[in-house]
GUKEPA-114894 format. One line per 5 residues: number of its first residue (from 0); their letters; for each residue y, x, z of C-alpha. Coordinates in Angstrom, 1 decimal. Example, Ala and Ser with C-alpha at 12.3 -4.5 7.8 and 13.67 -1.06 7.14 Angstrom:
BEGIN
0> AS> -4.5/12.3/7.8 ~ -1.1/13.7/7.1
This chain:
BEGIN
0> MAKSG> -189.7/-67.0/49.8 ~ -188.6/-66.9/46.1 ~ -186.8/-69.5/44.0 ~ -188.4/-70.8/40.8 ~ -185.9/-71.5/38.1
5> FRVLI> -184.7/-70.0/34.8 ~ -181.6/-69.3/32.9 ~ -181.1/-71.0/29.6 ~ -178.8/-69.5/26.9 ~ -178.0/-72.2/24.4
10> SFGLC> -175.7/-72.7/21.5 ~ -174.2/-76.2/21.2 ~ -173.0/-78.3/18.3 ~ -173.4/-81.4/20.4 ~ -172.4/-82.1/23.9
15> LALLI> -175.2/-81.0/26.2 ~ -175.9/-81.8/29.9 ~ -178.7/-79.9/31.7 ~ -180.4/-80.9/34.9 ~ -183.2/-78.9/36.7
20> ATVPQ> -184.6/-79.0/40.2 ~ -185.3/-75.4/41.4 ~ -188.3/-75.6/43.7 ~ -189.0/-72.9/46.3 ~ -192.4/-71.2/45.8
25> VFAAT> -194.4/-69.3/48.4 ~ -196.0/-66.3/46.7 ~ -199.2/-65.8/48.7 ~ -200.3/-62.5/47.2 ~ -204.0/-61.8/46.9
30> TFTLS> -205.3/-58.3/46.2 ~ -208.8/-57.1/45.2 ~ -210.3/-53.7/46.1 ~ -212.8/-51.7/44.0 ~ -215.9/-53.0/45.9
35> SLSGQ> -218.2/-55.9/46.0 ~ -216.5/-59.2/45.2 ~ -218.5/-60.9/48.0 ~ -216.1/-61.7/50.8 ~ -212.9/-61.1/48.8
40> DGWDG> -210.4/-63.9/48.4 ~ -212.9/-66.6/49.5 ~ -215.7/-65.6/47.1 ~ -219.1/-65.9/48.9 ~ -222.7/-66.7/48.3
45> GIVAG> -222.4/-70.4/49.4 ~ -223.5/-72.0/52.6 ~ -226.9/-71.9/54.4 ~ -227.5/-73.7/57.7 ~ -223.8/-74.5/57.9
50> NPIGF> -222.7/-70.8/57.6 ~ -221.2/-68.9/54.6 ~ -223.4/-66.1/53.3 ~ -222.7/-63.2/51.1 ~ -224.2/-62.3/47.7
55> AGNVN> -225.7/-59.0/46.6 ~ -226.4/-57.1/43.5 ~ -224.2/-55.2/41.0 ~ -221.1/-57.4/41.6 ~ -218.3/-55.0/42.0
60> IINTD> -214.6/-55.2/41.0 ~ -214.1/-52.4/38.5 ~ -211.2/-50.7/36.8 ~ -212.9/-49.4/33.7 ~ -212.4/-52.5/31.5
65> AHIGS> -210.3/-55.6/31.8 ~ -209.2/-58.6/29.6 ~ -205.5/-58.3/30.8 ~ -204.4/-55.7/33.3 ~ -206.6/-53.0/34.8
70> QSWRY> -209.4/-54.7/36.8 ~ -212.2/-57.1/36.3 ~ -215.4/-58.2/37.9 ~ -218.7/-56.7/36.6 ~ -221.5/-59.3/37.2
75> AGGSS> -224.9/-57.8/36.7 ~ -227.3/-59.6/39.0 ~ -228.1/-60.4/42.5 ~ -230.0/-63.6/42.2 ~ -230.8/-66.3/39.7
80> SPGAG> -231.1/-68.9/42.4 ~ -229.9/-72.4/41.6 ~ -228.9/-72.7/45.2 ~ -227.0/-70.5/47.7 ~ -227.1/-66.8/47.3
85> TAFSP> -225.2/-66.3/44.1 ~ -221.4/-66.0/43.5 ~ -219.4/-69.1/44.5 ~ -215.6/-69.1/43.9 ~ -213.3/-70.5/46.5
90> AVSSV> -213.6/-74.3/46.9 ~ -211.0/-76.6/45.3 ~ -210.7/-80.4/45.4 ~ -213.9/-82.2/44.4 ~ -214.4/-83.4/40.9
95> GSPDQ> -216.8/-86.0/39.4 ~ -217.2/-89.6/38.4 ~ -214.7/-91.9/40.2 ~ -217.5/-94.1/41.5 ~ -219.5/-91.1/42.8
100> GGAGD> -216.9/-89.5/45.2 ~ -215.0/-87.2/43.0 ~ -211.3/-86.7/44.0 ~ -210.5/-85.8/40.5 ~ -212.2/-87.0/37.3
105> RVIIS> -211.4/-84.1/35.0 ~ -211.9/-80.3/35.4 ~ -210.8/-77.5/33.2 ~ -212.6/-74.2/33.8 ~ -211.9/-71.0/31.8
110> FAFKA> -212.7/-67.3/32.1 ~ -212.7/-64.2/30.0 ~ -216.0/-62.3/29.3 ~ -217.3/-59.2/27.6 ~ -220.8/-57.8/27.4
115> ANPGD> -221.0/-54.6/29.6 ~ -223.8/-53.1/27.5 ~ -224.2/-55.0/24.2 ~ -227.7/-55.7/23.2 ~ -229.4/-55.1/26.6
120> GSRIN> -230.5/-58.7/27.0 ~ -228.2/-59.5/30.0 ~ -227.9/-63.2/30.7 ~ -225.6/-64.9/33.1 ~ -224.6/-68.6/33.6
125> MHEGA> -221.8/-70.6/35.2 ~ -222.0/-74.1/36.6 ~ -219.7/-76.1/38.8 ~ -220.5/-75.3/42.4 ~ -221.6/-78.3/44.5
130> VARDD> -219.2/-79.4/47.2 ~ -221.8/-78.4/49.8 ~ -221.9/-74.9/48.3 ~ -225.7/-75.0/48.2 ~ -226.4/-75.8/44.6
135> RTGNN> -225.2/-75.9/41.0 ~ -223.9/-79.1/39.5 ~ -221.6/-80.5/36.7 ~ -220.9/-78.5/33.6 ~ -222.6/-75.3/32.5
140> IYLEA> -222.4/-72.3/30.1 ~ -224.8/-69.4/29.5 ~ -224.0/-66.0/27.9 ~ -226.7/-63.7/26.5 ~ -226.2/-60.2/25.1
145> VSATQ> -228.7/-60.7/22.3 ~ -227.9/-57.7/20.1 ~ -225.6/-54.7/19.8 ~ -223.1/-56.9/17.8 ~ -223.5/-60.5/19.2
150> VRVYM> -223.4/-62.5/22.4 ~ -225.0/-65.9/22.2 ~ -223.1/-68.7/23.8 ~ -225.2/-71.7/24.8 ~ -225.5/-74.6/27.3
155> NRAIA> -228.1/-77.1/28.6 ~ -227.2/-80.6/27.5 ~ -228.5/-83.9/28.8 ~ -231.0/-85.8/26.7 ~ -232.4/-89.3/27.2
160> ASPYF> -236.1/-88.5/27.6 ~ -237.9/-86.3/30.2 ~ -237.3/-83.5/31.1 ~ -233.7/-84.8/30.6 ~ -232.2/-81.5/29.4
165> QELTL> -232.3/-79.3/26.3 ~ -231.0/-75.9/25.5 ~ -228.3/-75.9/22.8 ~ -226.7/-72.9/21.1 ~ -223.0/-73.4/20.6
170> GYVDA> -222.3/-70.1/18.7 ~ -222.3/-66.3/18.6 ~ -219.3/-64.0/19.3 ~ -218.6/-60.3/18.9 ~ -220.3/-58.4/21.7
175> STWHV> -217.7/-55.5/21.6 ~ -214.6/-57.5/22.5 ~ -213.2/-59.8/25.1 ~ -213.4/-63.6/24.6 ~ -212.0/-66.5/26.5
180> IELDT> -214.2/-69.6/27.0 ~ -212.9/-73.0/28.3 ~ -214.9/-76.0/29.5 ~ -212.9/-79.2/29.6 ~ -214.9/-81.9/31.3
185> TYAVT> -214.1/-85.6/31.9 ~ -216.1/-87.9/34.1 ~ -216.2/-91.6/33.6 ~ -217.5/-94.4/35.8 ~ -221.2/-93.9/35.6
190> DSDDL> -223.6/-96.2/33.7 ~ -227.3/-95.6/34.5 ~ -228.2/-96.1/30.9 ~ -225.4/-94.1/29.2 ~ -225.7/-90.4/29.7
195> TTWGL> -222.2/-89.7/28.3 ~ -220.7/-91.3/31.4 ~ -222.2/-88.6/33.5 ~ -219.8/-86.0/32.1 ~ -218.5/-85.0/28.7
200> TTYTV> -217.5/-81.4/28.2 ~ -215.6/-79.8/25.3 ~ -216.5/-76.2/24.8 ~ -213.8/-73.9/23.3 ~ -214.0/-70.1/22.7
205> DGVVL> -210.9/-68.2/21.7 ~ -209.2/-71.5/20.8 ~ -212.0/-72.7/18.5 ~ -213.8/-75.9/19.6 ~ -217.6/-75.3/19.5
210> GTETP> -218.7/-78.8/20.4 ~ -218.6/-81.6/22.9 ~ -221.7/-82.4/24.9 ~ -222.9/-84.0/28.1 ~ -224.1/-81.2/30.5
215> WAHWW> -227.5/-81.8/32.1 ~ -227.0/-81.5/35.8 ~ -225.6/-84.9/36.9 ~ -227.8/-86.8/34.5 ~ -230.9/-84.9/35.6
220> RHKNG> -230.2/-85.6/39.2 ~ -229.7/-89.3/38.5 ~ -233.0/-89.6/36.5 ~ -234.9/-87.7/39.2 ~ -233.6/-89.7/42.1
225> YVYAP> -231.3/-87.1/43.7 ~ -228.0/-87.8/45.2 ~ -224.9/-87.3/43.1 ~ -223.2/-83.9/43.9 ~ -219.5/-83.6/43.0
230> GSGVK> -218.3/-80.2/42.0 ~ -215.9/-77.9/43.8 ~ -215.1/-74.5/42.2 ~ -217.6/-72.6/40.1 ~ -221.0/-70.8/40.7
235> FASTY> -222.2/-67.8/38.7 ~ -225.8/-66.7/38.5 ~ -227.7/-64.0/36.7 ~ -231.2/-64.1/35.2 ~ -231.9/-60.5/35.9
240> NDGSH> -231.4/-58.3/38.9 ~ -232.5/-54.8/37.8 ~ -231.0/-51.5/36.5 ~ -231.8/-52.2/32.8 ~ -229.3/-55.1/32.5
245> AGFFV> -225.7/-54.2/32.8 ~ -224.5/-57.8/32.8 ~ -221.0/-59.0/31.8 ~ -217.4/-58.2/32.6 ~ -215.6/-61.3/33.9
250> DDVSI> -211.9/-61.7/34.2 ~ -209.1/-64.3/34.5 ~ -211.1/-67.1/36.1 ~ -209.3/-70.4/36.3 ~ -210.3/-73.8/37.7
255> RVIDN> -208.1/-76.9/37.6 ~ -209.0/-80.3/39.0 ~ -207.0/-83.2/37.4 ~ -206.6/-86.9/38.1 ~ -206.7/-88.6/34.7
260> STHAT> -204.8/-91.7/36.0 ~ -201.7/-89.6/36.8 ~ -202.3/-86.7/34.3 ~ -201.6/-84.4/37.2 ~ -203.3/-81.4/38.8
265> LDAYT> -204.8/-82.2/42.2 ~ -205.9/-78.6/43.0 ~ -206.5/-75.3/41.3 ~ -207.6/-71.7/41.7 ~ -206.9/-68.7/39.5
270> TSFEA> -207.6/-65.0/39.8 ~ -207.4/-61.9/37.6 ~ -209.2/-59.6/40.2 ~ -206.2/-57.3/40.3 ~ -205.0/-54.9/43.0
275> TGVFP> -201.6/-56.5/43.3 ~ -200.5/-60.1/43.8 ~ -197.0/-60.0/42.4 ~ -196.4/-63.2/40.5 ~ -194.0/-63.7/37.6
280> ATSGD> -191.4/-66.5/37.6 ~ -188.6/-67.7/35.6 ~ -185.2/-66.4/36.7 ~ -181.7/-67.8/37.2 ~ -180.2/-71.2/36.7
285> PISGT> -179.4/-73.2/33.6 ~ -176.1/-72.9/31.9 ~ -174.5/-76.2/30.8 ~ -171.4/-76.8/28.8 ~ -170.4/-77.1/25.1
290> DNAPL> -169.9/-74.8/22.2 ~ -169.4/-75.1/18.5 ~ -172.7/-73.6/17.3 ~ -175.7/-75.8/16.6 ~ -178.4/-76.4/19.3
295> SQITV> -181.5/-75.0/17.7 ~ -182.6/-72.3/20.2 ~ -183.2/-72.0/23.9 ~ -183.7/-68.6/25.6 ~ -185.8/-68.5/28.8
300> VFDAD> -185.4/-65.5/31.1 ~ -188.2/-64.3/33.2 ~ -188.1/-62.0/36.3 ~ -191.0/-59.8/35.0 ~ -192.6/-58.6/31.8
305> LYNPA> -195.0/-61.1/30.3 ~ -198.2/-60.6/28.3 ~ -197.3/-60.1/24.7 ~ -200.2/-58.9/22.5 ~ -199.9/-58.4/18.7
310> GNSEA> -199.4/-61.7/16.8 ~ -198.6/-65.0/18.4 ~ -201.9/-66.9/18.7 ~ -203.6/-65.7/21.9 ~ -203.7/-68.4/24.6
315> DDVTN> -201.6/-66.4/27.2 ~ -199.2/-64.8/24.7 ~ -195.5/-65.3/25.6 ~ -194.7/-65.7/21.9 ~ -197.3/-68.4/21.3
320> PDNYL> -195.3/-71.6/20.7 ~ -198.1/-73.7/22.3 ~ -197.0/-72.2/25.7 ~ -193.8/-74.3/25.6 ~ -193.7/-78.1/25.4
325> LFQPG> -190.5/-79.9/24.3 ~ -190.5/-83.7/24.1 ~ -188.5/-86.9/24.4 ~ -189.4/-90.2/26.0 ~ -191.0/-92.7/23.5
330> PNAAF> -190.7/-96.5/23.2 ~ -191.0/-97.0/27.0 ~ -187.9/-94.8/27.6 ~ -189.6/-92.8/30.3 ~ -191.1/-89.3/30.5
335> DTVEC> -194.9/-89.8/30.9 ~ -196.0/-86.2/30.3 ~ -196.5/-84.5/33.7 ~ -197.7/-80.9/32.9 ~ -198.9/-78.7/30.1
340> STGLQ> -202.5/-78.6/31.3 ~ -202.9/-82.4/30.7 ~ -200.9/-82.3/27.4 ~ -198.4/-84.6/25.8 ~ -199.0/-88.3/26.8
345> PDDVQ> -199.2/-90.9/24.0 ~ -195.8/-92.6/24.5 ~ -193.8/-89.4/24.6 ~ -192.5/-87.8/21.4 ~ -193.0/-84.1/20.8
350> VSVDS> -190.3/-81.9/19.3 ~ -191.6/-78.8/17.7 ~ -191.2/-75.3/19.1 ~ -191.6/-73.4/15.9 ~ -191.5/-69.8/16.9
355> VAYSN> -190.8/-67.6/19.9 ~ -189.2/-64.2/19.9 ~ -189.7/-62.0/23.0 ~ -187.7/-59.0/24.2 ~ -188.6/-56.9/27.2
360> GGGSG> -185.7/-54.4/27.1 ~ -188.1/-51.6/26.4 ~ -190.1/-52.5/29.5 ~ -187.3/-52.6/32.0 ~ -185.8/-56.0/31.1
365> PFEAT> -184.2/-58.3/30.6 ~ -187.3/-60.3/29.8 ~ -186.3/-63.0/27.4 ~ -188.2/-65.5/25.2 ~ -186.0/-67.2/22.6
370> LTLNG> -187.5/-70.5/21.3 ~ -186.6/-71.8/17.9 ~ -186.8/-75.6/18.0 ~ -187.1/-78.6/15.7 ~ -187.5/-76.7/12.4
375> AADLT> -184.3/-74.8/13.2 ~ -182.4/-78.1/12.8 ~ -180.0/-79.4/15.4 ~ -181.6/-81.6/18.1 ~ -180.5/-85.2/17.8
380> AGDYR> -178.8/-87.1/20.5 ~ -181.1/-88.2/23.3 ~ -183.0/-87.1/26.5 ~ -185.3/-84.1/26.5 ~ -187.7/-82.3/28.7
385> LLVCG> -188.9/-78.7/28.3 ~ -192.0/-77.4/30.1 ~ -192.5/-73.6/30.3 ~ -196.3/-73.5/30.7 ~ -197.8/-71.9/33.8
390> TTSLV> -200.6/-74.4/34.3 ~ -202.3/-73.3/31.1 ~ -201.1/-70.0/29.9 ~ -198.1/-67.7/30.6 ~ -199.1/-64.6/32.6
395> NLIGV> -197.7/-61.2/33.4 ~ -199.1/-57.8/32.3 ~ -202.0/-58.0/34.7 ~ -202.9/-61.6/34.0 ~ -201.3/-63.2/37.0
400> PLNDA> -200.0/-66.7/36.0 ~ -196.4/-68.0/36.0 ~ -195.0/-69.3/39.3 ~ -197.8/-68.2/41.6 ~ -201.5/-68.5/41.3
405> PGTDT> -203.0/-70.9/40.2 ~ -199.9/-71.3/37.9 ~ -197.4/-74.1/37.7 ~ -195.0/-75.2/34.9 ~ -191.3/-74.7/35.1
410> AFDFG> -189.5/-77.9/33.8 ~ -186.0/-79.0/33.1 ~ -184.5/-82.1/31.7 ~ -181.4/-82.3/29.6 ~ -179.5/-84.8/27.5
415> IVAAT> -177.6/-84.5/24.3 ~ -174.8/-86.9/23.2 ~ -173.0/-86.8/19.9 ~ -169.7/-84.8/20.1 ~ -166.5/-86.7/19.9
420> AAPGA> -164.5/-85.6/16.9 ~ -160.9/-84.4/17.4 ~ -158.3/-86.7/15.9 ~ -158.2/-86.1/12.1 ~ -161.4/-83.9/12.2
425> AVDAT> -164.0/-84.3/9.6 ~ -167.5/-85.5/10.7 ~ -170.7/-84.3/9.0 ~ -172.7/-87.4/8.4 ~ -175.7/-85.5/7.1
430> ADAET> -176.3/-83.1/10.0 ~ -179.5/-84.8/11.1 ~ -181.0/-85.2/7.6 ~ -184.5/-83.9/7.0 ~ -186.1/-82.9/3.7
435> AFALP> -189.5/-83.1/2.0 ~ -192.9/-83.8/3.7 ~ -191.6/-86.3/6.1 ~ -194.4/-88.5/7.6 ~ -195.1/-91.4/5.3
440> ATGFT> -193.8/-94.9/6.1 ~ -196.8/-97.1/6.8 ~ -195.5/-100.4/8.0 ~ -193.6/-103.5/6.8 ~ -191.4/-105.8/8.8
445> PGVVT> -193.5/-108.1/11.1 ~ -193.0/-111.8/10.6 ~ -192.0/-111.4/7.0 ~ -194.0/-111.4/3.7 ~ -192.7/-108.5/1.6
450> QLPAQ> -192.7/-108.9/-2.2 ~ -193.7/-105.6/-3.7 ~ -192.8/-104.5/-7.2 ~ -195.4/-103.4/-9.7 ~ -196.8/-100.0/-8.8
455> PVDLA> -195.5/-97.3/-11.1 ~ -198.1/-95.4/-13.1 ~ -197.2/-92.0/-11.5 ~ -197.7/-93.5/-8.0 ~ -201.2/-94.9/-8.8
460> YASTD> -203.9/-94.3/-6.3 ~ -207.2/-92.6/-7.1 ~ -210.4/-94.5/-6.2 ~ -213.0/-92.6/-4.2 ~ -216.5/-93.3/-2.9
465> LMLSI> -215.4/-92.5/0.6 ~ -215.0/-94.9/3.6 ~ -213.3/-94.5/6.9 ~ -214.9/-96.0/10.0 ~ -213.4/-96.3/13.5
470> PNLGV> -216.1/-98.0/15.6 ~ -214.0/-98.6/18.7 ~ -211.3/-100.4/16.6 ~ -213.8/-102.3/14.4 ~ -212.3/-100.6/11.3
475> QIDIV> -214.3/-99.8/8.2 ~ -212.2/-99.4/5.0 ~ -212.2/-97.7/1.7 ~ -210.2/-94.5/1.2 ~ -208.0/-94.0/-1.8
480> GVPLV> -206.1/-90.9/-2.9 ~ -202.3/-91.0/-2.6 ~ -200.4/-88.6/-4.9 ~ -197.6/-86.4/-3.7 ~ -194.6/-87.1/-5.9
485> NGEWD> -191.2/-85.4/-5.4 ~ -192.2/-84.4/-1.9 ~ -193.2/-87.9/-0.7 ~ -196.3/-90.1/-0.4 ~ -195.6/-93.7/-1.3
490> VSWIG> -198.2/-95.9/0.4 ~ -196.6/-99.2/-0.2 ~ -199.5/-100.6/-2.1 ~ -202.5/-99.4/-0.1 ~ -202.9/-102.9/1.6
495> QQAGY> -205.9/-102.9/3.8 ~ -207.2/-99.5/2.6 ~ -206.7/-96.0/4.0 ~ -204.8/-93.4/2.0 ~ -205.9/-89.7/1.8
500> LYGTA> -202.7/-87.7/1.3 ~ -202.9/-85.3/-1.6 ~ -202.0/-81.7/-0.7 ~ -204.0/-81.9/2.6 ~ -207.7/-80.9/2.8
505> FPTWA> -210.1/-83.2/0.9 ~ -211.9/-85.5/3.4 ~ -215.0/-83.8/5.0 ~ -213.9/-80.3/3.8 ~ -212.7/-77.5/6.0
510> GNTVI> -209.0/-77.7/6.7 ~ -206.7/-80.5/7.9 ~ -207.3/-83.8/6.2 ~ -204.5/-86.3/6.7 ~ -205.2/-90.0/6.2
515> TAHVW> -202.8/-92.9/6.7 ~ -203.0/-96.7/6.7 ~ -200.6/-99.6/7.5 ~ -199.8/-100.7/11.0 ~ -198.4/-103.9/9.4
520> DANNN> -199.0/-104.8/5.8 ~ -196.8/-106.5/3.2 ~ -198.6/-109.8/3.5 ~ -197.5/-110.0/7.2 ~ -200.9/-109.1/8.6
525> PGPFA> -201.9/-106.4/11.1 ~ -202.9/-103.3/9.2 ~ -206.1/-101.3/9.7 ~ -204.2/-98.9/12.0 ~ -202.5/-101.6/14.1
530> DLADL> -204.4/-100.4/17.2 ~ -204.5/-96.7/16.4 ~ -202.7/-95.8/19.7 ~ -205.7/-97.3/21.6 ~ -207.9/-94.4/20.7
535> QFGDT> -208.8/-92.1/23.5 ~ -210.0/-88.5/23.9 ~ -213.7/-88.4/22.8 ~ -213.6/-91.6/20.7 ~ -215.4/-91.2/17.3
540> IEILA> -214.0/-91.5/13.8 ~ -216.4/-91.4/10.9 ~ -216.0/-90.6/7.2 ~ -218.9/-91.9/5.0 ~ -219.3/-89.7/2.0
545> FGQTY> -222.0/-88.3/-0.3 ~ -224.8/-90.2/1.6 ~ -223.8/-88.6/4.9 ~ -221.7/-89.6/7.9 ~ -219.2/-87.0/9.1
550> IYEVR> -218.4/-87.7/12.7 ~ -215.1/-86.6/14.3 ~ -214.0/-86.8/17.9 ~ -210.5/-87.6/19.0 ~ -208.7/-84.6/20.7
555> DSASL> -205.1/-85.8/20.8 ~ -202.8/-88.8/20.3 ~ -199.1/-88.5/20.1 ~ -195.9/-90.4/19.1 ~ -193.8/-88.2/16.8
560> RPTDR> -190.5/-88.5/14.9 ~ -190.9/-89.4/11.2 ~ -189.3/-86.0/10.4 ~ -191.9/-84.0/12.4 ~ -194.1/-82.0/10.0
565> SPFAH> -196.5/-80.6/12.6 ~ -199.3/-83.1/11.5 ~ -199.6/-81.1/8.3 ~ -200.3/-77.8/10.0 ~ -202.9/-75.6/8.4
570> SDYAL> -206.4/-75.3/10.0 ~ -209.4/-73.2/9.1 ~ -211.6/-75.8/10.7 ~ -212.5/-79.4/9.7 ~ -209.8/-81.5/11.3
575> LTLIT> -208.9/-85.1/10.7 ~ -205.4/-86.4/11.2 ~ -204.6/-90.2/11.2 ~ -201.0/-91.4/10.9 ~ -199.4/-94.8/11.1
580> CEGFD> -196.0/-96.3/12.1 ~ -195.0/-97.5/15.5 ~ -191.9/-98.6/17.4 ~ -190.3/-101.2/15.0 ~ -186.6/-101.6/15.5
585> PRTGD> -185.5/-105.1/14.4 ~ -181.8/-104.0/14.2 ~ -182.4/-101.5/11.5 ~ -185.7/-102.7/10.0 ~ -187.2/-99.3/10.5
590> YLFRR> -190.1/-97.9/12.5 ~ -188.7/-95.2/14.8 ~ -191.9/-93.2/15.4 ~ -195.3/-92.3/13.9 ~ -198.5/-92.5/15.8
595> VVSAV> -200.6/-89.4/15.1 ~ -204.2/-89.1/16.1 ~ -206.0/-85.7/15.7 ~ -209.8/-85.3/15.6 ~ -212.3/-82.5/15.1
600> LVEIR> -215.6/-82.6/13.2 ~ -218.5/-82.5/15.6 ~ -221.6/-83.7/13.7 ~ -222.9/-84.5/10.2 ~ -225.7/-87.0/9.9
């Protein structure tokens, strides 16, 4: 029995109170031997006549190549059967549409892969495994070693007409290196005429979204009169079973079933196929108290060395800021975010983790990750929660996740109150001031008609031929260009238009395009973005430009502080960020938060 907790080394310029529940964890170690995967850790060939069977072929655990650590699974054949006889992972809670028997309605599946012999034509696929462990179902992905330099990544998507499926190439990746693919699938209540309700999967490789599609299996079953088959775990199959196809190396398989109504994991399974089952955890207890230095950093101490490749962008990297989630409760005054895997919930307010410095003491410890927070500025008074992410990321040197497989987050809550000045002491009234590039103010006082002065010439907006359309909100408005003057965008005069913020990517171009509109306008009317917070994952946003329609899909919605500059983060891909005000405070006449919706370009028509 081991205790999950961590030690926090903090400098304080404000009074700080820390509270964390340390939860005992049972570390049920699983080890893999250099032999066939069949029969190890619950992997089998499915069920026939009520009994589990094995699977054959070149399906050994090997120690000649690995994504993280020293072992992986080489999958080179055995069977291409859509039913039993190929590799099924251990079962987890069922997942599928709520009206079709799924315990969970969202599943996130990921694994690392690399071509064993680039260019030999090897082809493998992965589907969800049916609950009965006798068929494939749910989402799917195919990998094909098409050349000495490239692996083709493709899937079969649902289409309206017979045969109800169609092959779709998502992209190509370097055949000589390891890659991580993630399939994030959400299931809605099914509609017999709407194929998107039979599953919607976002495909991501190495952190880059390749597309969002409806996989074929559930829709095909429905159209051909078969019974719905919820998924449980994953099922791998190979097109070829001969000596001329070396297959693929597979590593770090993860399956997580989620209940979207609670944003919590129902069940999960993770393996890195290693020979040891020692799991990393955070170490020690929090330190609370006061000090005279500003609170801008927190140091998390681990009991083992964590994966720390070059740079800070890999998904599992201990120095990737995305592996730590710091936030405050929003307008409802409650923490709604449950875990890293389901992300920040819309009412909570994220506080940036800007960078992470990691030290491993030369390999012998101590193992410390120092988080720089809030743009290196002091945290303001209020309640906070920090999640150290085990559900999505942090792993040790052999790929075993934080806090026991399949990985759990470590969380602690703390509160900050303003320090009481000693008698006669000076108080710094500007400690919380922020500088340029604050999020623009996009709302006026409700219930009041605001008289605006004439718009200065240097703040004039540029007309464009672009339009913004948000079908689910009934919004279709012109886009104007808003100049950046003295580090600020003044959108007072945009009325019922949308404003493209100069300095961000031009709409429809590669990069991060930031567009804003009022939540409440000067004429005491709801603004175009009055209902922006109602947008959900997968909803579409369109930009009409140059005779074409650029279609974006929502990936995130968050409530942020006006001083949070993360919505302006650079991107090499075509992103669209929408911003408006929320949380009006009648006592001050200010909006306390900004609603930020992020979307990714998925189609051009």
